[in-house]
N, C-alpha and C positions, 0 to 999 in steps of 0.2 A: 957640087951643086947642093944648095940648101933648099929643101922643100918644107915650107912652113905649114903649120896648122893655125887656125884662128886662136887668138889669145883667150885664155879662160877655158880651153878645151884640152883634151888629152887622148892619147891612144891607150887602150887597155889590152894588154897582151895575154896570151892563152893561160898562163899559170894564174895570174890574178883574176882573169875572167872565171876560171873554175871556182875560185874561192868566193867571188861575188855571187855566182849562181847558187852556191850552197847556202849563203846567207839569205838570198831571195827565197829559196825553197823553204827554209825554216820559217820565215815570216809569213809567206803565203799559205803554207800548210796550217799554221796556227790560225790565221784569219778564216780559212775554210772551216776549221773545226768549230768556230763560233758562228758559222752560217753566213759568212761574207762571200759574195760571189765576185770573181775577178772580172774587171772591166778594162777595156782599152778604148781610148779616144784619139782623135787626130792630134798630132803634135802642133798643128797650126789651127788657130781659131780666127774668126773675124774679129778685128780689133774692137768693133763696137760691142761685141758680146763680152769681151774681157773688161771693157770700161764699165759695164753694168755692175761689176763686183766692187769697184772703187777700192782696189787693193792698196793703192799708194806705191805701186811698184812700176818702174819703167820697163817696157818690153826690151829684152836683150836683142832680138832681131825682128825687123819688120820686112815684109815682102809684099809685092803687088802681083796679084794673079793675072792671068791672061784676059780677064774681063775688067781689069782696072780696080778690083776690090782690094782694100788694105787688109792684110793678114798679119798676125803676130804669133810667135811661138809662145806656148803656154808658160806661165810663171809657176804654176802648181797644178795639181789635179782636182782640187776642190771646186774650182770654177767650172771646168768641163763637166764634172759630175753633176753639179747643180743644173747645168743646161740639159743634161741627159734626163734628169729627174723631171724637169719641167716639160720636156717634149716627149720622150719615149715612155715615161712612166707617169703621164699626166693624170691618169685615173687609177693607178695602182694603189692598193691599200697599204699604208705604212704599218710598221716600220720597214724601211728598205736598207739593205746592208750591201755595201760595195767595198772591194779592195783592189789594189793595183800595185804594179811595179813598173815605173816608167821614167823617162828622162824629163826634166823640166829645165827652163832656161830663164835666167835673170840677168839684168844689167848690174854688173859689179865692178870692182877694181881689181883686175887680174894681177897687177903688180904686187898686191898684198896677199897673193896666194889664194884668192877666192875664185871659184869656178863659175863660168857662165852656163855651162851645161853640167848637170849633175843627176845622178840616179836616185830616185826616191821610191820607197815602198810605204804604203799606208792604207788606212781604212776610213770609211765614212759611214756614219749611222744616221739615217734620215728618218724623222718622224717619231723618234722616241724622246720625249721632252724631259727636262729637269734632271734631278740628281741621279735617277736610275740610268738614264742614257749616258751621262758623264762617267758614272762608275763603271758601266760596261766598257766604254772606250778605254779607260785607264787599265782595266783588267786585261783586255785584249793586248794593249800595248806592252804591259809588263811581262805577260806570259809569252808573247812573241819574242821579246828581247831575251828572255831566259832560255828559250828554245834555241836561239842562235849560239848559246854558250857564254854570253856576256854575264858577268857576275857583279861588277862593281858599280853599276849604274844607279842613279837616283832620279826621281821625277819631281821637279819643282812645280807646285800647284798654287795658282793664284786665281783672282777673279777680276775680270775687266770692269765689272760694274761696282766693285767694292768702294774704290776711292771716289768715283763720281757720286755714289750714294751718300758718302760722308760729307762731301762738299755741299750737296743738297741739304742735308740735315743741319749743317751749320750756316746755311744761307749765304754761301760765298757767291758774290756777283759773277755774272756770266763772263765778263771780260777777264776777270782775275782767274776764273776757272780754267779758261783756255791757256793762260800762261802757266798756271800750276801743273796742268796735265801735260803740257809740253816738257816742263822740267822733269816730271815723273817719267815720261817716255824715254828721256835721255839719262835717267838715273842721277840727275843733278840734285842731290839732297840739300846742298847749301842753297841752291837757287830756290827750292821749295820753301825753305825756312825764310829766306829773304822776302818772298812774295807773301807769305803768311803774316809775317811781322808788320808788313806795310798795310795790312787790312784792318788792324786794330780789333781783331777777334778776341773773345774771352780766352782766358788762360788755358782752360781745359780743352778748348777747341784747337788752339795752337799746339798744345802738347800732343794731342791725339793725332792730328794731321801731320805733325813732324815725325812722330814715332812710327806710325804704320808703315811707311815706305821702307823702313830699315828692319822691319820685323820678319823673321823667318825662323823656322824650327819645326818641332813635331806638332801633333794635334793640340798640345797644351796651349799654343799661341792663339787658338780659336776660342778660348774661354773668356767670356765677358759677362758680367752680371746682368746688365740691362742697359737700355738707352740706345743711341744711334749706332754705337760700335757693335753691340750685341746683334742688332738687327742686320747690319751689314755683313757680319760674319756667319749668319745663319745658313747661307747657301753653301759655303765651304764645309761647315760642320755636317750638313746633310749628306754631302758627297762622301766625306771620310767615314761616316758611320756605316755606309753601305759597302765599303771595301773589305774583302777578305784579308786575313792577317798577312799573307805573303805579298799582297799588293800594297797594303797600308804601310808596311815597314819600308817600302821603297820611297814613300812620299815625303817630301820636305815642303811644308807650307810656307809660301813666300807672298806676304801681303803687299809687297811693293811691285809686283809684276804688273805691267801695263802693255797692251798689245802693240806690236809693230805692224801687223797687218790690219787693214781697215774693217774687216768683217766680224771680228770677235765681239761677242755680246755678254758673255758670262765667264764661267770657269775656263781657264786656259792653263797649259802646262808645257814644260820643256824637259828634255831628257839630258842629263849630264853624266859624264864619265870622268873619273879622276885623271885619266891619261890624256884628255883633250882640253884645249883651251876654248872650245866653242861647243854649243849644244849639238847633240846627235840628231835632234829633231824636236818636234813639238806639235801642239794642236790645241783644240778647245771648242767651245760652243760658238756656233754662228747662226743663231736663230732667226736673223733677219735676211740672210743672203738669198735663200730660196724664193722669198717674196719678190725680189728684184727680177727674177726670171719667170714670174707668173704663177708659181705654186708655193704659197707660204706654208712652210713646214719647219719645225724645229730641227736642228741638226748638230752633230758633234763629230769631229774627226781628228786625225793626226797623220803626220808624215815623218818618216825616218830617212835620214841620209845614208844610203847603203854604203857609199864610199867611206864616210866617216865611221860608220859602224865597223867596217872592215879594219880601219886603222885602230879603233879601240880594242877590237878583239885581238889583233896582232900585238898590241901593247900589253894586254893581260897575259897572253901566251909567253911573251918574253919575260914578264915578271915572275910567272910560275917556274919558268926554266931556271931563272937566276936563283930561286929559292931551292 
């Protein structure tokens, strides 16, 4: 007899479960050290609530409750926490700090090895605006990863508002902007150049707009003397200047990053490990999201894939053993 489980899900057996719990404890203990309180929310939300976030993600599972209401399993924890802030903390004085470890669910292609159900741990900082809030989130992220024992990770830091600001500065028409930003979101650099050349912009505009998506490196890539580019880079410079040395050394500035989730408004980041072909997690600023739920507050947060982190740690351990 073959007893199946749904595609994109898996059983976690005791030995691995012990290792995952150790990772979760290291992350949550670090979050607590920085004043983040652990929160738990229902795995299901009313679909109309999830639609407010405009994530651009399709629910992995939909169900109808006994009253005929349409429910969906959460795709992340940011949206439920936004709902909690707007309802349970409607008059609380910010900043508010929350952390979690919970399963999330997304529609994916399981035959490519992607999971519909996955374990995340993360933190959300609500009501602390600008560079200081983002620098705090990056600091908590890096020190939590270090506490798990991970050593080879790097954090790619970009800004969702950077390239749109440059398109504004060079007066790129709206219809062309949408096409260019689509090419940027898919990392199609040839497509970006094709769109730019068709616009007949000045040479310096084409050079800058073609070069920026490919630019990544240390803080030196943020240097610009004046003009539209210097203005666009100011936000990232302000963040990097606030980071302690042990955090700043982990950061790779990536000027070509553009959000895959619909709520990011400014700085955004992803965590990379040399042993994995996909990010361990990421996050960023979502200063407009809370307003959709009735309490406009700036916010920044991140989520880490605990299963992916486990794989990365195992890979580093094998490497150390080999040496």
